[in-house]
N, C-alpha and C positions, 0 to 999 in steps of 0.2 A: 545433658546426660541425665536420664531419669533413673531413679533408684528402683531396683527390682524388688527389694524387700521393704515393706512398709514398717514403720516403727511399731505400730500396734500389733502387727503380725509377729514381729520380733519379740515383743514382751509377752505375747501369749504362748510363745515357744511351741507353736503348732507344727505338725508334720510338714505342712507346706513351707514353713520357715526353714525347717531342717533341710528339706529338699533343695530349696534355693540356695541355702548356705553351702551345701556340698558342691553345687554347681559353681558357686563363686570361688570356693577353695580349689577346685580342680582347675579353674581358669587361672588362678594366681600361681599354682604349681607349674602349669604349662608355660606361663610367662617367665617364671624364674629359670626353668630349664632352657628355654630359647635364649634368654638373655646371657646365661652362662656360656652357651655355645658361641654366641656372637663375641663375648669377651674373650674367649679362648682363641678364636680365629683372629680377632683384631690384634691381640698380643703377639701372635705368631707373625702377622703382617708387619707390625711395627719393628719386631726383631729382625725380620728379613730386610726391611727398609734401612735399618741402622747398619746391617751388614753391607748393603748396597752403597750407603753413604760412606762407610769406611773404605770400601774398595775404591770408590770413585776418588776419595781423598788421596789414597795411595797412588792412584792413576795420575792425578794432578802433580803430586810430588815427583813422580817419575818423569813427567813432562818438564818439570823444572830442571831436573838433572839433564834432560835432553837439550834444554835450551843453552846449557853451558857449552855444549858442543858447537853452538852457532855464535859464539862471542865475536867472531870475526865477520859474521854476516848480519848486518843490522836489519835488513828487510825481513828476513826469516825470523830473526830474534824478536822483532816488534810484533809480527803477526802471531808467532807462537805465544808470546807473553799475553796478547789480547785473548787468544783462545783459552789459555790457562786461567786467566782472570774470569773469563765467562763461565768456564766449568766450575770454578770455585764459588761464583755467585749462584749458579744453579744448585751447587751442593748446599749452600746456605739456605736457599729456598726449600730444598728437599728436607733439610734438618728441621726447619721451622714447621714444615707440614707434619713431620713425624712427631714433633713435640705437641703440636696442636691436636693431632690424633690421639696422643696419649692422654692429654688433658681432657679432651672432650668426650671421646668414646670410652676409653678404659676407666678413667677416674669417675666419670658421671655414672656409667653403668654399674661400676663396683659400688659406688655410694648408694645408688638406688636399690641394689640387691642387699647390701649389708645394713642399710638404714631403714628404708621404707618397707621392703618385703619382710625383713626381720622383725620390724615393729608389729606388722600384722600377725606374724607367727606368735609373738609374745602375747598379743591380745587374745589370739586363739587359745593359748595355754591357760591364761587367766579365765577365759570364758568356759573352757571345759572343766576347770577346777570348780568354779561357782556353779556350773550346771550340775556337776555331781553332788555338790553340797546341797543344792536346791532339791534335787531328787531325794537325797537321804533325809533331809528334814521333813519333806512331805511324807515320806514313808514312815518316819518316826511319828509325825503328827497323826497319821492314820491309825497307828497302833496304840496310842495312848487311850487309856480307859476314861470314860466320861465320869467315872466315880473318883477321879483324881484331879479335882479342879486346880490345885496348885501347879501340878505338872502340865495341865492343859494350858494354863495361862503362860507358864514359862515357854513352852514350845510355841505357843501362838506369837509371843514376842520375838522369839528366834526366827520363826517362819517369816514374819513381817520384815525383819532385818535382812535375812538371807534373800527373800524375794526382791527386796530393793537392791541389794548388792548384785544379784543376778541380772536384774533389769538394767542396771547401769553398765555392768560388764558386757552384756549382750549388745547394748546400744553402742558401747565403745568399740566392740569387735566389728559390728556391722558398719559403723561410721568409718573405721579405719580402712575397711574394704572399699567403701564408697570413695574415700579420698585417694586410695591407691589406684583404683580403676580410673579415676579422673586424672590423677597426676601422671599416670604412665603415658598418656597421650601426648601432653606437651613436653614431658621430659625426654622422651625418645626422639620426638620430632626436633626438639631444640638441640639435642646432641648431634643429630645428623646435619642439621642446618649449620652448626658451628664447624663441623668437619668439611662441609661443602664450601664454606667460605674460605677455608684454608686451601682447599684444592683449587679454588678459583684464583687465589693469589699466586699459587705455585705455577699453574698453567696460564701464565700471563699472555702467552701467545694465543690462547683461546679466548681472548677478550670479547670477540664478536659473539661467541657462544655464550659467554657469561652475561653479556648484555641482554641477549635473548631470554636468559633465565632470570634476570633481575626482577621483572614484574611478578614472576612466580615466587621468587624469594621474598619479595616484599609482602605479597599476599599471604604467603605461608608465615611470615613473621607476624602479620597482624592476627592471623588465626591463632597462632601460638599465644599471643598476648591475650586474646579473648579467652582461650582455654585456661590460661593461668588466672584470669579474673573470675571465671566460672568456678574454678577449684576453690578459690578463696571464699566465694559466696556459699558454696556447698559446705565448707568447713564451718562457717558461721551458723548455717541453718541446722546442721546435724547436731551442733552443740546444744541447741534449744530443745532437741527431742528428749533430753533427759527429764524434762518436766513431766513427760507422759507417765513416768513410773508411779508417781503418786496419785494419778487420776483413776477414778473407778473404772473407766472405760478400758484401762490397760489390763484388767484382770483377764485370766485365760479362759474366757467364756464369751459367747456371742449369741445374739438372738436376731433373727431376721424373718422375712416373709417372702422369700424368693419363689416358693412354690405355693400350691393351693392348700396349705395347712401350716400351722405354727412350726417354725424351724428353730432348733437349738443345737448348739455344738460346744463341746468342752471336755475337759478331763473328768473321768470318774474311776474310782477303784471297783474292779469286778472280781467277785469271788468265783473261783473255779468250782467245777462240779466234781472234781476228783476227790479222792479220799483225804487228801491233805488240806483241802479248803483254803488254799492260798489266795492272796489278793494281788491282782495285777492292775497297774494304772494304764488306762487305754483312752484314746480320743474317740468320743461318741458323737454320732450325728443323728438328728431326728428330723425326718422329712418323708413326705408321701406315705404316712401311716406305717413307716418302717423305722426300726432302731438298729443301727449298724455301728460298728466300732473298728478301729485299726490301731496298730502300734505307732508310736511316735516316729520310729525310724527303723530301717532294716526290712521292712515289708510294706509294699504299696497296696496290697490286696485288702479289701474291706470284708469284714465278717458280719453277716446278718444275724443279729440276736433275735429279733421278732419281725417276721414278714408282714403281719397285719395287726396293728395295735388295737383294732376294733374288738378283738377277741380277748384283750388283756385288761387287767385292772392294776392300779398303782396304790400302794399303801405304805405308810411310814413303818419303820421297824424300831420299836422302842425297847425290845429286849436285846440282851447282849451288851458287851462292853464297848463296842465301836460306835462312835458318834456319827450322826448325819447319814444313817443308812436308810434305804428304802427298798421295797421289793416290787418287782413287776411279775404278775402272776398271769399265766396263760392256761388254757385248758390242759396242756400236756406237760408243762414244766414251770419253774419259777427261777428268777434271777435276782441275786442280791447285789446291790450297788451302793457305793458310798461316795458322797460329795466331799469336797475339801473344806467347805465352810457352811455355816447355817444358811447364809444368803443363797448360796448355790443349791443347797439341799431343798429349800422352799421353791426356788425358781424351777428346778427340774421336776419336782412333783407337780407343781401348778401347771407347767407347760405340757407335761405328759397328759395330765387330766384334760386340759383344754384340747389337746390334739385328739384324744380319744373321743371327747364329746363332739368336736367338730367333724370327725370322720363319720360318727353315727348320724349327725345332723344332715350331712350331705346325702346320705343314703335315704333318709326319710323324706317324705314329701313336705313341702313348705307352704302348701296351699292353705290359706287361713280358713276358708269355709269348711274344708274337710276337717281341720283341727277343731273348729267350733262344734261341728256335728259329732265328732268322736267324743268331745268332752261332754256334750249334752247326753249322749247315750250312756256314757260312763256314769254320769251323776244319777240318771234315772234308774240304773241297775243297782245302785248301792243304797243302803239303808242309813239310819241315823248313827250307827256304830262304825261308820267308815273312818279310817285312820286319818290323823292330822296331816300326814305327809301328802296324801292324795288331795286334800283341801288346799294345801300350799301350792301343789302343782297347778290346780285350776286357777288359784289366785294369780299366779305368775302369768299364765296364759291371758287372763283378763287384763293385767297391767300392760302386757305387750300389745294387745289389741287396742287399748286406749291410747298408748303413746304413739303408735304408728298413725292415728287419726289426727295428730297434730300437723299443721301444714308442712308438707315436704317430707315428713318422717316415714312415709310409706316407701321411699326409695333411699338407698344409701347416700349419705351426704357427700361422698367423695367420688364414687364410681357410678351412682344411679342405679345400682342393682335393686330389683324389687324385693319387698318383704324382708328388710333387714332384721336380724335377731340379736344384734349386739349394739351397745351404746357407749359413748364416752360421757361419763357422768359430769365431769367438770366443764366440758365443752358444750354439753347440752344437745348432742346430735346422735342419730342412729347410724349404724354401720353394718356392712355385710361381713361375713367371716374373714374374707381376704383382707379387707381394709382394716378390720379390727386387729389382725396380726401385725400390720405395719404400725398402727397406733400403739400397740403394746411395746413394740421395739423402740419407740421414741422415748420411753421412760414415763413414770407416773408424774413427773413434774410437767410434762406436756399433755398427756392424755391418760385418763383413768378409765380403762375398758371394763365393761361388765356385761354379762349376758342378760338379755331381757326375758328369757324363758327358763334359765337355769339358776340364776342367782336371786337372792332376796333383795328387795328394794324398799328403802325407807320412804315414808310419805313425803318428807321434804325433798328427797332426791327426785321423786316423780314430779313434784311441783316445779323444780328447777328445769327439768326436761320440758315441761309444758310451757314455762315462761319463755324458753328459747326456741328450740326446734331447728330443723335443717334450713328452712327458708330464711329465718332470721340470721342464723350464724353464717350462712353462705353469702348473705348480703354484705356481711362484714369481711369475711376472709377471702371472698372472691370478687371484691369491688373493682379491682384494677388488674384483671388477668390480661396480659398482652396478647394481641392477635398472633396466632401461630403457635402459642404454647400448647404442648400436648397434654390434654387433660386425661385423667384416669377414666377408663370405661369398664363395663362389666367383664369383657374378655381380654383386657389389656395384659401386657407382661408384667411381671413383678417389679422390674426395673422402672417402668413407666409409672406404675402405681406408687412406688416408694418415692420417686422423685417428685411427683405431684403432691403427695401428703406432706413430705418434708418441706417443700417450698411454701405450702399453704399454712402449716401450723408452726413449724420450727423457724424458718426464715421469715415468715409472715410477709412474703414478697408482694402479695396482692392486696394488702390492706391500705385503705385510703389514708394519706397523711393529714395532719391537722391543717396544713396550709391549703389542702384541696377542699376542705369543708368551707373555708372562708371564700375560696375562689368560686365554688359552686353557688354559695349563697349570694355572692355579689354579682354572679352572672345574670341572675333574674332580676335583681334590684339594682340599686346604685352601690357599687362597692365602696365608695368613699364614706357612705353612711353607716357602714357596719361597725359599731362601736362596742357592743356588749354581747354576751352569750349566756345561755341558761340550758337547763335540762328539763325535759317534759316529765311530769309525774305520771306513771302508768300504773293503774290498778286493775289491769285486764284479767288478772287471775281470780278476782273476786266475783265468781259466778256461782250462784246457789241453785240447788235443785228446786223443783216445784214444792216439795215438802218443806223446805226451809223457807221458801218464799211465803207459804201459807202461815207458818209460825210467825214470821216477821209481820205479816198483815194483822194477825191476831193480837200481837203485842201493840201495834200502832192503834188499835181500837181503844185501848185503855189509856192512851196518852193524849195530852192536849196538842194543839197545832205546833207549838214551839218544839216540843219534845219529838214530834213526828219528823220535823225537818232535821233534828239531830240524829234521828235513827236512820236517815237515808244512807244507803250503802255507798262506800266510796266509788266514785265513777258515775253514779246516777245523776241524771240531770246536769251532766258536765257541761253541756252546751250552754246552759243557763248561768252556771256558776263561774265557769272559767272565762277569763278574759283572753282575747286574742293577743299573741305576741306581736310586737311591733316589727316592722320590716327592717329596722336597724339592729335587730337582735338575732344572733346565730343560735338556732334551736337544735338541740341534740335529742334524738329519740323519736321525732315525728315520722321519719321515713322508715323506722324499724318497727313501728307498732303493728301488731298482727292480731287477728281475732284468735281467741283461744277456744278449744273444743269444749263444749259444755258438758260432755259426758264424763269428764273427770272432775272429781271434787277438788277444786284448786283454792278453796277458801284459805285465806291467810289472816294471821292476827295483825291487823293494821293499827297504826296509831291514829289518834284523832288530832294530832298536831301537824303543822306544816302550812305551807303557803295556801291560801284559799283559792288562788287563781290556778292551781294545778301545776305549778312550775317551781323549780329550785330558785334560790336567790340569784338575782341577776349579777353577773360579774363583768368587769371591764375586759375588753378583748385582749389587751396586753397581758392579762393574767391567765390566758388560756394555755393550759398544758395538761397532758394525759393523766398525771397524778391527781390534780384537782378535779378533772373530769370524772374520774373513778369515784372520788369522794362525794361529789355532788350527786352522781347517779345513785350511789348507795343511800344517800340521804333521802332520796325520793323513790326508793325501791324500784328503780328502772333497770331491770336485768339486761335488756338488750344494749343499752348504753354502757353498762358496766362491762359487758363482754367486749364492746367496741373499744373502750378505754384500755382494757387488759390486752387486747390485740395490738393496740398502738404502743405498748410497752410500759404501761402504768405499773408502778411498784405496789404490789398488793398490800404491803405493810407500811406505806407512806404515812407519815404523821403530819397533820395539818398544824403549822405553828400559829395560825390565826384562830384555831378552835381547840385550845387546851391540848395540843399535841395528840389529838385523837386520830385513830386509823380509820379506814373505810369501814371496818367491822363495827367500830363504835357508832359511826354514822348510821349503819344499817340497823343496829339495835334501836337507836332513837327513832328511826322511821317506823319501827313496829313490825318490820317484815321478817318472817322466818326464811323465806326463799332467798332474799338478798344475803342474809347471814350464811345460809347453806352454800350458796354459790362461792362466797369468799373463802369459806372453810375448805371447800372442795379444791380450790385453787391455791391452797397453802397459806392462808391468813393465819397469823399468830393468835391463838385463842386466849392467851394470857397477857396480851399487851396492855400496859397501863398508861393512862393519860397523865397530865400534870397533877391531877387530883388523886392519883393512885387508883382510879377506877378501871377495872377490867370490863370487857363486854358482859361478863356475868354479873358484875356490880350493877351496871346500868339496866340490864334486863330485869334484875330483881327489883330495883328501885322503881322502874316503870310498871312492874306487875305483869311482864310479858311471860306468861307461863310456858307457852310453846317454845320461845327462845331459850328459856332455861333448860327445857327438856333437850333441845338440840346441843347446848353447850355441855351439858352433863354427859351426853352420848359421846362427845369429842373429848372427854376426859379434862374438862376445865378444872383448874385448881381453885377450889372454893375456900382455901385457907389464906389467900393473899389479902392483905389489909390495905385500905385506902389511907389517905393522909390523916384521917381522923381515927385510925385504928380499927375500922369497922370491916367485918367480913360479910359476904352476901347473906349468910344465915341471920346475922344480927339485924341487917337492914330489912329482910323479909318479915322478921318478927315485929320490928318496929312499925312497918307498913301494914301488918296484919294480912299478908298474902298467904292464906292457909295452904293453897295448893303448892306454892313455891317452897314454903317452910317444909312441907311433907317431902317434896322431892330432894331438897338439900339435906334433910336429915337422913333420908334413905341413901343418898349418895355417901355421906359420912359413914353410915353403918356398913355399906358395901366395902369401903376402904378398910374399915377395922376388921371386917371378916376376911378380907383378902390377905391382910397383913398378919392375921392371927397365927400363933405358933401351931395351932391344931391343924392348920392347912385347909380349913373349911372356907369355901369361897362363896360369896353371895352374888357373884356376877350374873348368874342366870335369873335370880329373882329380881335383882335391880334392873336388868335389861328388859325383862317383861313388863315391869311397872312403867319404865320410861317409854317403852314402845306403846303401851296402852295410852299413856298421856299424849304422846305425839300423834296418835291416830284419832284422837278426839277432835271434833270440830272446834275451831278456835272460839266460837261463841260460848261453848260449854266451859272453856278454860277461863273465861273472863268473869270476874265477880262484880257484876253491875251494881252500882250504888242504889239504883232504883229497886232492884230485887231485894237487896239487903235490907233496905228500909221497909 
């Protein structure tokens, strides 16, 4: 028996939940009415049977009196006594039947009505009470002024407690309905079966008929037993549903992408347009460029607030006493709305803006050549005094044009739609508008979606995109797609698209397992000889423009032969310097290496340390696991293998007990790669993790003199006040090492913190961000203080 009401729908207290709840309540009321009718009739039947038994007993006694008349006639007396005895036996059977009917039908049904149905009604009473309390506290929460933080905190605490109680009571009520609906099946059938057994015993002359019914009785008894077992199983399962109350997914709001635009639904307070300006709580839907709402109960009709969101703008409302308010402005009117929390407030504003932008984007042409032509005409028609905003628009278009030139990026990574304008920063793939909506609904712990043409992109984020790309990522996440599995396509339904993306990135159903790597390696060689494994070092991002190459050649002219060899770029003459990996070693990264587009400046601040043969340290095959694989890949700045290890389930914050309890982020710092650090941070790596020596990634980057990495960590709000085991902070280390640029950055970071925390309220965030952005956009060779030049 499947439940009609999902636990999450129950916790959201949506109109759909209320509608289904009313249907279940009506079903239980009808059941109670019909059971009471059966109880009344069965009681009347039993009373009539008792009357019949009493009269038959009197009839037997009168026959005994009649037998006295035949004392002198033994044949008649013997026959009469036998008949009287038979009648008395039949009367006993009938009495037994009535007793069994009273015990089985009347008692069982009465117990079911008075106990089980009454219990559901009690749960309903508690549910309605907590529902009213929940509505009242929500209303109270919405009325509290944001200028009363103490009252806000009090109400927030009460709101959390009441929401939890409401969730538990709602689940208890729904669960009691599920149990009752399941229990009624075997209770009623079991009652009737007991009564039928009594009838069979009474009507012993109908033995043949009863024998014909025995297979049916046995089969029905087995079914009743199975129903009883299923009821017990449901009882155990629904008890576990209480854990959903504390999960974030249980909040009364949902995001999906069933239609061709971002979709959002949940409760908002709406201010009326009448003179009283009252606020009402309504359930809002956002889909197909429309914003509609409806009441929670009592009215099934939807009210359209805005027919076409392309004509609207969304802006936060900071004035007034009510918190979490925002305004939707159209050419003819405006609507004031209020969310229940800050999280929902930001989510509604962001989703509405994305929806408006997506609607406008679909109307516009996405032909890249026309875009480029328009931009060129626009630039030619403007002078030197053109605004900075226009320059940013042009820069975003250029970034998009460069990113889609990466192998596979000119089509959506999931449905292959052409000219994608969205991307997942942490996955390193480009997406179409429909797939980006599904990715956004997965949550930022799975995919961080950003527009390629509307949002700002930091240089290191662009480099991560260039290191990966759709071809590389799909080799990992689509390695084992089973035959017959329906892939997403450009014109597929929302259900197919969502199922494909969730299977690919959430369930990771198509990623090759570690055992398959060994099997594939052994298939071409001798599997018994496979004893070790390693990761290939990839520096394919280190491509310089012709201008940089000229500068490099000019520098080489002033150096001797030995210094020229040291000035070779990483990756150059790799065929001469790198040794081939033996056939008995499992190599990761060789099949994922792709050429990088040379039109993007992908220069990275690389370290000069590492294995000379271009591979990570060789490990024994029994030590192969995805956590160590991620660590090794980070140590040789191999982003494709890092992506592969993360897809296999590697812990992004795993600590290596054999290397001072360092995390993959520590290893990426020591490799000198900004991109490896950026990839780990985008996927949730802890920026302030400390190793056994107390060193954070910022400590190591400072000690190694990696200025670009320090820029990155400061942008991610790294704590530069943490001390290592020697009591040193990064600033002291930079001063000791005489890293002037890093000292400047760290001091600016501290100044920014002081200005932000100052009582005057002056914030230095804008200045600090501009400085860090300028540093991060500088070519890495400008950030390095070469000893040769200093000397």
